[in-house]
VEXLO-688090 format. One record per residue: x, y, z of N, C-alpha, C, O in turn; residue in three letters. Coordinates in pm, whole numbers. Layout:
# residues N
(site (X, Y, Z), (X, Y, Z), (X, Y, Z), (X, Y, Z), "Ala")
...
# end
This chain:
# residues 133
(site (1509, -1615, 392), (1605, -1543, 354), (1575, -1424, 372), (1463, -1394, 332), "Unk")
(site (1650, -1320, 431), (1664, -1190, 472), (1621, -1103, 369), (1660, -1126, 254), "Unk")
(site (1542, -999, 394), (1506, -902, 268), (1633, -806, 305), (1666, -821, 422), "Unk")
(site (1690, -735, 252), (1800, -637, 245), (1729, -510, 214), (1701, -508, 94), "Unk")
(site (1689, -401, 279), (1685, -275, 233), (1799, -185, 257), (1877, -180, 351), "Unk")
(site (1790, -112, 143), (1933, 14, 146), (1812, 130, 191), (1715, 157, 120), "Unk")
(site (1840, 186, 313), (1804, 311, 362), (1880, 434, 376), (1999, 437, 407), "Unk")
(site (1796, 549, 349), (1897, 661, 335), (1871, 729, 503), (1786, 693, 585), "Unk")
(site (1969, 831, 516), (1925, 882, 672), (1824, 949, 687), (1768, 1017, 601), "Unk")
(site (1794, 935, 803), (1645, 979, 819), (1514, 881, 774), (1400, 915, 805), "Unk")
(site (1534, 781, 713), (1417, 748, 622), (1362, 626, 727), (1433, 555, 798), "Unk")
(site (1240, 625, 717), (1144, 548, 796), (1128, 416, 739), (1164, 419, 622), "Unk")
(site (1091, 312, 771), (1019, 198, 732), (943, 97, 864), (992, 86, 977), "Unk")
(site (840, 43, 825), (770, -60, 874), (799, -185, 852), (812, -235, 740), "Unk")
(site (818, -276, 1020), (855, -390, 986), (680, -422, 1093), (653, -382, 1207), "Unk")
(site (606, -494, 1010), (479, -538, 1100), (440, -371, 1112), (451, -288, 1021), "Unk")
(site (388, -346, 1262), (331, -255, 1302), (433, -147, 1365), (404, -29, 1384), "Unk")
(site (561, -208, 1393), (648, -108, 1438), (747, -33, 1315), (807, -93, 1226), "Unk")
(site (745, 122, 1338), (810, 213, 1265), (975, 209, 1279), (1014, 204, 1395), "Unk")
(site (1058, 212, 1194), (1153, 189, 1218), (1240, 304, 1192), (1197, 340, 1083), "Unk")
(site (1361, 409, 1230), (1380, 533, 1171), (1521, 499, 1178), (1577, 457, 1280), "Unk")
(site (1584, 521, 1051), (1764, 541, 1057), (1805, 679, 1095), (1770, 779, 1031), "Unk")
(site (1870, 681, 1187), (1945, 789, 1271), (2089, 772, 1246), (2159, 714, 1329), "Unk")
(site (2141, 819, 1130), (2272, 825, 1112), (2321, 901, 979), (2245, 930, 887), "Unk")
(site (2434, 924, 982), (2496, 1020, 849), (2510, 941, 684), (2528, 1013, 586), "Unk")
(site (2501, 814, 671), (2509, 750, 578), (2380, 663, 542), (2280, 636, 609), "Unk")
(site (2417, 629, 412), (2303, 508, 379), (2346, 381, 465), (2457, 336, 494), "Unk")
(site (2234, 345, 492), (2258, 188, 563), (2214, 60, 477), (2142, 77, 379), "Unk")
(site (2252, -56, 512), (2190, -189, 474), (2114, -249, 571), (2177, -298, 665), "Unk")
(site (1984, -257, 573), (1920, -347, 686), (1869, -461, 614), (1818, -464, 501), "Unk")
(site (1895, -576, 713), (1856, -684, 677), (1730, -707, 786), (1743, -677, 905), "Unk")
(site (1633, -752, 741), (1518, -806, 775), (1496, -983, 766), (1488, -1039, 657), "Unk")
(site (1489, -1038, 864), (1450, -1160, 812), (1350, -1226, 890), (1327, -1171, 998), "Unk")
(site (1272, -1350, 861), (1164, -1389, 900), (1046, -1353, 816), (1066, -1316, 700), "Unk")
(site (949, -1360, 852), (831, -1313, 790), (745, -1245, 813), (627, -1276, 796), "Unk")
(site (791, -1126, 863), (728, -970, 901), (706, -915, 792), (791, -909, 703), "Unk")
(site (594, -868, 784), (571, -745, 650), (678, -657, 653), (746, -638, 753), "Unk")
(site (697, -599, 543), (781, -502, 570), (718, -358, 449), (685, -380, 333), "Unk")
(site (716, -246, 503), (694, -130, 380), (777, -16, 418), (807, 33, 527), "Unk")
(site (803, 13, 297), (881, 169, 335), (786, 273, 363), (667, 248, 346), "Unk")
(site (829, 403, 409), (753, 496, 453), (701, 579, 319), (614, 665, 330), "Unk")
(site (754, 551, 207), (710, 598, 42), (532, 555, 25), (436, 616, -21), "Unk")
(site (551, 422, 86), (455, 363, 95), (314, 390, 175), (200, 367, 137), "Unk")
(site (349, 436, 274), (284, 453, 408), (179, 559, 391), (202, 677, 365), "Unk")
(site (61, 504, 409), (-55, 613, 419), (-54, 621, 580), (-65, 518, 646), "Unk")
(site (-39, 759, 645), (-66, 787, 813), (-215, 816, 804), (-289, 832, 707), "Unk")
(site (-239, 818, 964), (-424, 864, 986), (-436, 1033, 914), (-535, 1087, 866), "Unk")
(site (-339, 1070, 925), (-348, 1227, 899), (-377, 1216, 743), (-442, 1308, 694), "Unk")
(site (-344, 1133, 678), (-375, 1115, 542), (-485, 1083, 470), (-493, 1058, 350), "Unk")
(site (-589, 1084, 572), (-742, 983, 539), (-860, 1053, 466), (-970, 1004, 442), "Unk")
(site (-803, 1211, 427), (-902, 1275, 346), (-982, 1219, 238), (-1101, 1247, 223), "Unk")
(site (-918, 1143, 164), (-985, 1096, 23), (-1022, 946, 71), (-988, 896, 178), "Unk")
(site (-1113, 875, -46), (-1172, 750, -49), (-1043, 686, -87), (-1012, 587, -21), "Unk")
(site (-946, 733, -202), (-847, 683, -226), (-756, 632, -120), (-720, 515, -106), "Unk")
(site (-716, 757, -33), (-594, 733, 56), (-655, 632, 159), (-575, 555, 212), "Unk")
(site (-823, 622, 204), (-875, 551, 290), (-869, 387, 262), (-874, 290, 339), "Unk")
(site (-860, 395, 163), (-868, 256, 74), (-709, 211, 108), (-671, 135, 197), "Unk")
(site (-631, 281, 9), (-486, 220, 75), (-441, 220, 225), (-345, 161, 275), "Unk")
(site (-519, 292, 276), (-477, 268, 431), (-544, 122, 501), (-480, 49, 578), "Unk")
(site (-678, 99, 460), (-736, 8, 499), (-646, -136, 444), (-618, -224, 526), "Unk")
(site (-601, -149, 284), (-517, -279, 275), (-379, -260, 341), (-324, -353, 400), "Unk")
(site (-321, -136, 330), (-195, -130, 446), (-197, -185, 559), (-105, -257, 596), "Unk")
(site (-308, -159, 636), (-327, -216, 759), (-340, -379, 754), (-283, -456, 831), "Unk")
(site (-437, -418, 636), (-439, -575, 654), (-272, -611, 654), (-219, -654, 757), "Unk")
(site (-209, -594, 550), (-82, -609, 498), (-2, -614, 639), (29, -725, 684), "Unk")
(site (36, -483, 716), (102, -466, 824), (68, -553, 963), (156, -596, 1037), "Unk")
(site (-81, -571, 986), (-101, -659, 1092), (-135, -807, 1048), (-174, -888, 1133), "Unk")
(site (-123, -835, 944), (-154, -977, 896), (-309, -992, 927), (-345, -1105, 960), "Unk")
(site (-371, -926, 923), (-542, -962, 968), (-613, -903, 846), (-656, -788, 856), "Unk")
(site (-627, -966, 741), (-694, -901, 636), (-872, -892, 674), (-938, -790, 655), "Unk")
(site (-927, -1017, 730), (-1064, -1008, 754), (-1090, -864, 887), (-1165, -766, 896), "Unk")
(site (-1008, -910, 950), (-1036, -764, 1040), (-1042, -637, 1018), (-1094, -554, 1092), "Unk")
(site (-974, -613, 888), (-1011, -458, 830), (-1101, -474, 718), (-1082, -399, 622), "Unk")
(site (-1197, -560, 711), (-1303, -579, 593), (-1390, -503, 599), (-1461, -486, 500), "Unk")
(site (-1410, -439, 708), (-1545, -287, 750), (-1453, -181, 662), (-1517, -132, 570), "Unk")
(site (-1351, -147, 668), (-1299, -6, 682), (-1249, -39, 516), (-1234, 60, 444), "Unk")
(site (-1228, -149, 467), (-1192, -159, 340), (-1315, -162, 217), (-1306, -115, 103), "Unk")
(site (-1415, -222, 269), (-1554, -205, 215), (-1588, -71, 224), (-1601, -16, 115), "Unk")
(site (-1608, 3, 332), (-1659, 130, 318), (-1574, 205, 217), (-1624, 276, 129), "Unk")
(site (-1472, 189, 230), (-1328, 289, 138), (-1365, 267, -5), (-1356, 355, -91), "Unk")
(site (-1411, 132, -29), (-1426, 61, -187), (-1549, 155, -193), (-1540, 228, -292), "Unk")
(site (-1684, 182, -104), (-1800, 217, -168), (-1774, 351, -175), (-1804, 387, -289), "Unk")
(site (-1728, 456, -102), (-1690, 569, -79), (-1600, 627, -241), (-1629, 731, -302), "Unk")
(site (-1505, 541, -276), (-1441, 555, -375), (-1527, 537, -513), (-1541, 627, -595), "Unk")
(site (-1570, 435, -523), (-1666, 409, -672), (-1805, 520, -651), (-1879, 548, -745), "Unk")
(site (-1818, 563, -543), (-1966, 670, -582), (-1892, 801, -618), (-1944, 878, -698), "Unk")
(site (-1777, 828, -562), (-1711, 936, -639), (-1617, 936, -769), (-1598, 1034, -841), "Unk")
(site (-1564, 816, -785), (-1496, 769, -913), (-1518, 631, -968), (-1438, 540, -949), "Unk")
(site (-1648, 618, -1050), (-1715, 479, -1068), (-1594, 435, -1152), (-1554, 323, -1119), "Unk")
(site (-1527, 492, -1250), (-1395, 451, -1380), (-1333, 360, -1302), (-1325, 246, -1347), "Unk")
(site (-1271, 393, -1162), (-1225, 283, -1095), (-1225, 144, -1073), (-1134, 70, -1038), "Unk")
(site (-1359, 120, -1106), (-1410, -43, -1064), (-1334, -143, -1132), (-1339, -262, -1101), "Unk")
(site (-1271, -102, -1214), (-1174, -208, -1276), (-1030, -239, -1204), (-973, -348, -1210), "Unk")
(site (-988, -139, -1145), (-902, -142, -1037), (-901, -192, -917), (-812, -250, -855), "Unk")
(site (-1075, -148, -870), (-1102, -220, -734), (-1106, -353, -755), (-1048, -421, -670), "Unk")
(site (-1165, -417, -857), (-1173, -537, -940), (-1041, -639, -915), (-1033, -754, -873), "Unk")
(site (-945, -547, -960), (-796, -623, -977), (-766, -638, -831), (-745, -753, -795), "Unk")
(site (-756, -521, -719), (-731, -532, -610), (-817, -628, -540), (-733, -700, -486), "Unk")
(site (-915, -668, -513), (-990, -734, -484), (-937, -899, -511), (-933, -988, -426), "Unk")
(site (-905, -908, -627), (-863, -1035, -664), (-731, -1073, -607), (-715, -1191, -574), "Unk")
(site (-609, -962, -588), (-528, -989, -524), (-534, -1026, -374), (-467, -1111, -315), "Unk")
(site (-615, -955, -331), (-619, -956, -188), (-720, -1105, -162), (-705, -1168, -58), "Unk")
(site (-796, -1138, -243), (-833, -1310, -243), (-709, -1386, -265), (-710, -1496, -210), "Unk")
(site (-604, -1358, -329), (-508, -1451, -378), (-391, -1438, -256), (-294, -1514, -246), "Unk")
(site (-422, -1326, -169), (-303, -1353, -61), (-214, -1225, -93), (-154, -1176, 2), "Unk")
(site (-203, -1174, -204), (-122, -1069, -283), (-145, -915, -190), (-208, -824, -242), "Unk")
(site (-106, -906, -98), (-158, -795, -29), (-62, -675, -52), (-98, -558, -66), "Unk")
(site (79, -726, -54), (145, -603, -68), (153, -558, -237), (226, -464, -268), "Unk")
(site (74, -630, -343), (88, -633, -459), (-40, -500, -461), (-19, -395, -522), "Unk")
(site (-158, -526, -392), (-250, -430, -415), (-199, -291, -337), (-212, -184, -396), "Unk")
(site (-149, -295, -221), (-64, -185, -163), (-34, -84, -315), (-87, 22, -351), "Unk")
(site (70, -168, -378), (157, -80, -479), (90, -57, -587), (124, 35, -662), "Unk")
(site (-46, -157, -620), (-148, -111, -727), (-224, 29, -685), (-263, 108, -770), "Unk")
(site (-240, 49, -552), (-347, 169, -523), (-254, 287, -518), (-311, 394, -540), "Unk")
(site (-142, 291, -498), (-86, 394, -555), (-109, 472, -670), (-78, 591, -666), "Unk")
(site (-156, 427, -766), (-209, 471, -880), (-317, 543, -840), (-319, 652, -897), "Unk")
(site (-389, 529, -781), (-529, 636, -748), (-477, 788, -700), (-529, 896, -729), "Unk")
(site (-363, 763, -621), (-317, 876, -545), (-218, 968, -651), (-187, 1087, -646), "Unk")
(site (-188, 883, -730), (-77, 976, -843), (-136, 991, -979), (-134, 895, -1056), "Unk")
(site (-188, 1102, -1015), (-258, 1061, -1133), (-154, 1028, -1299), (-185, 994, -1413), "Unk")
(site (-41, 1058, -1237), (95, 989, -1363), (63, 877, -1394), (23, 836, -1503), "Unk")
(site (92, 791, -1243), (43, 637, -1238), (-61, 606, -1297), (-65, 513, -1377), "Unk")
(site (-152, 674, -1268), (-288, 615, -1332), (-286, 636, -1478), (-317, 531, -1534), "Unk")
(site (-260, 739, -1566), (-262, 735, -1680), (-155, 657, -1756), (-166, 613, -1870), "Unk")
(site (-58, 649, -1680), (62, 531, -1741), (-8, 389, -1726), (-2, 322, -1829), "Unk")
(site (-48, 352, -1660), (-147, 238, -1648), (-257, 204, -1708), (-298, 88, -1714), "Unk")
(site (-301, 284, -1748), (-455, 309, -1842), (-361, 269, -2015), (-394, 184, -2098), "Unk")
(site (-260, 352, -2022), (-210, 357, -2158), (-142, 194, -2176), (-155, 129, -2280), "Unk")
(site (-91, 160, -2090), (-30, 24, -2076), (-139, -92, -2085), (-115, -191, -2154), "Unk")
(site (-255, -80, -2018), (-372, -182, -2058), (-416, -150, -2155), (-481, -241, -2205), "Unk")
(site (-414, -16, -2241), (-452, -15, -2406), (-358, -102, -2467), (-403, -195, -2534), "Unk")
(site (-235, -88, -2455), (-135, -157, -2537), (-136, -308, -2513), (-147, -392, -2602), "Unk")
(site (-123, -329, -2397), (-122, -469, -2335), (-225, -555, -2384), (-234, -670, -2341), "Unk")
# end
């Protein structure tokens, strides 16, 4: 079954390591068939964004997902985890959750979870949900 993306003019997304940009004047529906990983540009971390450990960690997991090579990015992942936990040890629970997702093959879910690190509002909302749930 194909994945249907609704894409705005000028918006980009990634299919594997290929970036695709829509160049038209209207919203477009794109069907992506097969098993290639798909990532919207809103979730993508570029090389220019790697100033913080949180972004380096997201980038490492993103590369695992887009290339399909989880073990090939272990060194970058663990270096980013170590740097993040040195700076912010309170994120150890989140890192443990990401590790579990990666071990279970849920790499895309790990990317979405790691967005919390770079968005304080998401982090606070997530913490409140954990307290309630």
